[in-house]
N, C-alpha and C positions, 0 to 999 in steps of 0.2 A: 431426534434426527439432528445432525450438526448442521448449523447455517454456516455458509463461508462467505465472507466479504473480501473483495479483492480490492486493495488500496491502488488506484492509478493516478499517478502524478500528472501534472500537466508539463512537468519538466524535472530534471533532477534539482535536489536541493529546496524542494518547495514544502517540505514539511510532513512528508509521509510517515518517518519514523516517529515524529513528535506526535502526529494524530494516532498512530497505531499504540504508542506506548499510553497516550491519554485514554484511549478507548479500553485498553486492557486494565488500567487503573479504575476508570469508570464501572467495568464489569465487576471486578473485584468488590467495589463499594456497593454495588447492587445485588451480589451474591450470585452472579451469573459466571459459570465455568466458562472462562475464554481462554483460548490459546493462541500465541503468535505463530506464523510460518513465513520465511522469506526464503522462496525457492533458489535463488541464487544471489549472492553479493559479491562486489569486486572492490578493491581498493581497501581490503582487508588484512593488512599484513601484521596488524598487532590484535590484542585482545580488547580494543576500545571501540569497535565498530557497532553497526546498526544491529546486528543479531545480538549483541551482548547487552544492548540497551533493551531490546525486546524481552530477552529472558529475565532482567532485572524487573521490568514492569510487570511481567506475569506473576512473578513471585510463587512458582510453583515447585515444591520440594521435588528434586531429582531431575527438573528439566534442564538439558544440555544444549550448548549452542549447537553442536553437530547435529542434534534432533530436529531442530526447527530451521537450519540453513545447511542442507546437504551440499551445496555448490558454493565453494569461496574460492575466489581469485585475488591475489594480491595486487596485480596491475589496475590502476584506477581509471578504467575505461568501462565501456558497455560490456556486460557479462558474456555476450557472444564473441566480442573481440578479444576479451582476456582469455577465453577459454580455446578459441580456434585460431586467432590471429585474423588480419582483414582478409587475406586469400583464402584462408582455410574457411572462413565464415560464409564468404561468397560462393564458394565451391560446394560446401558440405549440406546434405540433407540428411540428417541423422537424428532420429527421435530418441536416442539413448538417454540424454540428459533429462528431457521432459518425462520420461517414463520412470526414471530414477526419482525425479522430483515428486511424481504423482504418487509412487509407491511410498515414499517417505512420508509424505502428507497422510497417507491412508494409514500407516501404521503408528504415526504420532496420535491420530484421532482414536484409534483403536484401544491405544495404551491409557490414554486421559479421558475418553469419553465427553468432550467439552459440548457446551451448547452452542457456542460460537468459535469460529477460527477466523483471526483476522490474518490476512495475507497480505504482505507488503511488496509491492512491484519493485522493478528496479528502473530508475529515470522516469521517462515519460512513456505515453502509449506505445510509439514506434521506437521501440529500443531493441537493437540485436541481442538475442538470447543464444545459448549454446546450441550447436548443432546445425546452424545456418536457419534458425527459427526466429520468430519475432514474439514479442509479448502477448499480442491477442490471441495465439495459439495457446500458450499457457494458461491465459484466463479460461477459455473455452473447456481446456482438457481438465481444469479443477472445478469445473460447474460452480463458480462462484459468482455472487451478485457484484456488481461494480459500483464503488463509490469513488469519485473523483476528488482529487486533493489539490488545491491552487493555493499560490501565495499572494497575498493581499498586496495591492500596489498597481503601478501603471502596468498595463499589458493583462492583467487578471482576467477581464471581461473576454478578450480576444482568444486567451490560451484556453479558458474554461470552454467556450462554445465551439472552438475547434475541435477540442477533445471529446465533447459531446457528439458533434457530428461525425467524427470517426468511429466513435464505438456504435452509434447508430447504424451506420453504413455496413458494419461489421455484425449486425444484429446483438450487440451487446449493449443494450439500453442501460444507461447509468441508473442506479437507483436513488442517488443523490448526490450531493457535494458538499465539501467542507473546505473552509477557507482558513489559512494560517498566517499570522503576522510574523514574518521570519525576521525582519528587521525592527530595531528599537524605535526609529523615527516615524512618528505618524504623520501623514500627509493627507490632503483632501482627496486625493485620487481613491483612496481605500474606503471612503465612507459609504458611497453607493454601489459598490461592486455586488454585494450580497443579492441586492433587490433586484438591480438591472439583469444579472445573470439568471436568477430564478422566473422572474416575469417573461423575459426573452425566450426562454429554452423550455419552460415547463418543468425544469428538474428541480426538486426542492433543495434548499440549504439545510443540511442537517445540524450545522454547528459552525461556529466561527472561534478559533483559538487564538488567544492574544499572545503577544511576544512574552516568552518565558513565564507562561501563566503557571500559578501554582499547581503542581502535578496532582493534588489531591481535591482540586476544586473541579467539579464535574458539571456546573451549570452551562457551560459552552454548549454541550450536546442536547439538542432539543429533544426533549421527551425521553432522554436515558437510554440506555442498552436494551432495556426490554422492548421499548419503542422500536428500535432497530430490528429487533427479532420478530417483531408482529408481523 
């Protein structure tokens, strides 16, 4: 049976794609069949976006960008606003896009039979999605376990704890969290983030990914992909 892990960011540009790609490479190194999936992506006017990075990291023969990302929008705003516009998003209640994404995910898993599907969200937890919906509805519909991704630095503790609280309120208890050093400069504010977040919340840290870490170095993921599947 395929396990699904949904990567939810504390914000945009917090390292979700970096973590997803690292997980896919770690899975390959451990002999775990893993697939990427990104239900909706915006700001993808060219061929160098997040979906392309995910396909490259998965390194599966025949896997195409359109398979792993069924909804793509060139405008660099939240997917729901890119798809429907502000007024359209606020007025619409249409489950068509979500149903299409779920059907695409099911077809993808049926074709490749993965042990693990890594689903990357868009933006943070409360991001507008197509059809007048919000990201939590997509997480629930895809029946995935949630892993939170946060950036290291000032504000990390606050951002992670707020995200955990929001997920728990929705009945989507996080499986764990991962932190990413998104900037080259190291400062003292990053040193204790992991421990304070884990002890205060009871949510385990599954790994910390350094800035521009070697893509083939997987020591950052505690216990490895097999442990994530356990």
